[in-house]
Phi, psi and omega in degrees: 000128184293160182304319181294336180285322173300313186288322172305313182298321185283330179292312182300314177303308179298322176301320174287328187289323188290338190228065178286151176223144179288173178294132182074021179227012187274062175292300179293333170295315183297319175289330175278339163299314182291324177301318177295328180284328179291327180288315181294325179104024171280114184262355171257094188231124176258127190238131170068239183295335180281347184260354190226157160267095196304327191283346181267359181294135176245159172066027182280133183290162170290154186308322181285356169266335183274321186303318183294329183288323180292320174302320182297317178297317179296320178293330179290344181101021174300133178305136181292336174293327181279327177288325177297326181279341186237014176299154168085012182084032184249063176278168183113153175212146172246127181247142176233131179242108178260124182228055174078208184287148186139174183288165185251111189240129184244154174225126187242130170232175186242150188255335205266167180246184188245156179270090182203144182272126180287141175307150166241017179299143182298343178254019173263117193301313188295332173291313183289332194250005164087021175232032168297160185297133178272353177259096185303128190090004172223147183204148167278089186256011180226012173090007180290338173298321173295320181302308186296318181297307179298327179291313173293328177292319176303308186301310187303310174315306179302313185301325180273355188269189176264020174312129162239143189126203179232134182235128174243140174249127176254107174271097188274129168292162156054044173299314189293347175245017180042047187247343186251352183291309182302314179302320177285323173304317185278003195282334187099348187280342169286343202293337182246021176281117181275326173220140179231133166247129162263157197222140163207149177261154168081246184059045181065016166264131186275165178309137177096350176251140185237131170261115185280342176191121177286141190280301199208078176304143179291135174285155187218145163218138180243133178224158172241152178220118178262119181266131178233125182233218184222129183285166183185158178283127186291339179263308187283318183210065178299333187286342180278353178260169165240107202278098182290337173293320186293320180295310177300326182288322180291322179298313185292321178300314179283350179288321183293353179250007162318124178304142170285159180257142187290341183270353177153187187284142169236158176219142179227134169207136170262113183255356181204140178222137178215137177160178176083159176237337180196165193280345179253024176231132173297121191294130183268325180220128184228142177238140175237152169245126185216163181223146170237162183214156174209149185293334169237172179291325176297325181281331177294318184296327177299316184289323180295316178291326176293317181292329174288324179290325174295326166301312183295322183283332174285336174284326175299302187311332183246021175052047175238169170254153185222135175236105170284147173217128188278129181270303185203165177203159174212139174288172171257126177222125181274145173303146179275133192290333182289319185290326183291317187297320177297321168307307182294332178295316186281334183296327181302338185262005175270123183298135185096348173289109173262333181212134186236119175264121187296315178203161182196145182294142184280299174089354168231197186240160186194121184277006157298345168313325180299323184280322177296323173303308182300322171296314179299319177286346169271015175097359187272184179242146174211155182204148177249117190251136179246134176252117180302145169205141173295124171230129189298335179222172181293170171297159177059042176225154189292343187249020175296148183197161178241156174272116187292351173294334184297337186297319181295308182304312179303305181303319177284333175291311187286324178289331179295316186291311179305315176296318180297327181293332176282357179255324181214160176245133188287000000 
């Protein structure tokens, strides 16, 4: 890849980094992807609701949370035709490159950013070099900006290659809230895919290191639960109330006491609690946000069911009602060894690759597994690839950054593998 192409990838990544958008509000990001596809010459592009099974979306924000981001994109000059196709939180793109007879190969990347304020310290490179987030309180702190640059670079490289077949790139919204994977998986665009690659950068793997196939992303479910009781004067007549705060506290304490399972690892966490009105009022309403994870989808379901049972028991104990609501979830899907092996074999020929790890446990969750599952259910193969990148601090921190040398490595690797698949099948 010539030097100007390397620079273009870095510039593209920085442009995405400057304008992060949260899940189902990636209006400007979607528009920039479409602009790049037009530049490359891809003429089969499904945008917004045409790229999704809208009824399968999860964790969709309320309209009053979506509208400011739509207005912001409009003020930034995004074409009205694109805003109409993505309005209401219908973001995302599926790009299809058709090159005659051959396999259908897919690549999935994610669009959204995280609700975190990016550092403005002078030693934080995005701040020092002028591409820090312009949307205060939001940041590409997980590398999705790099994923987008790699995907677009890969598409351009495949378009210019001897590839024969069909290449689809899935630009999926709302990964950070596990909301978009199922909607894209059920869109129909995956039904003819023979091979699918999902991508992530970093995850504590340095630049030059490749993980050819993630073994077992944890299945995950996120839920919220609202406890409703009755308020009373905390000093004069506490016995007349039904304490929603106490019910929530009991539920939280007992959630961490859910028995571990003999068949594998489970995780339970309550990450947020909100409610009550004053120190001298028995709390009438309290809401908690919680998640469960499991080494398998069945283990996640076990932890989820036990958590719900705990919520109901705590509410009953304190004479309250509780309403649990599932926000989003994602399954556990393993990479296929034959496809991972092909990635590993070709990775050694990529300039800059110094180490190839055939397979590794993931340890976190990822709703790209919905797309992998869909392909595998249709008889295809899927693998989740990690392209190593040096990052000065961990993912989901205010000083996260990537080594832009990894953009070229990822683009070269994926384009080489995709072209090779049109020549032979693993």
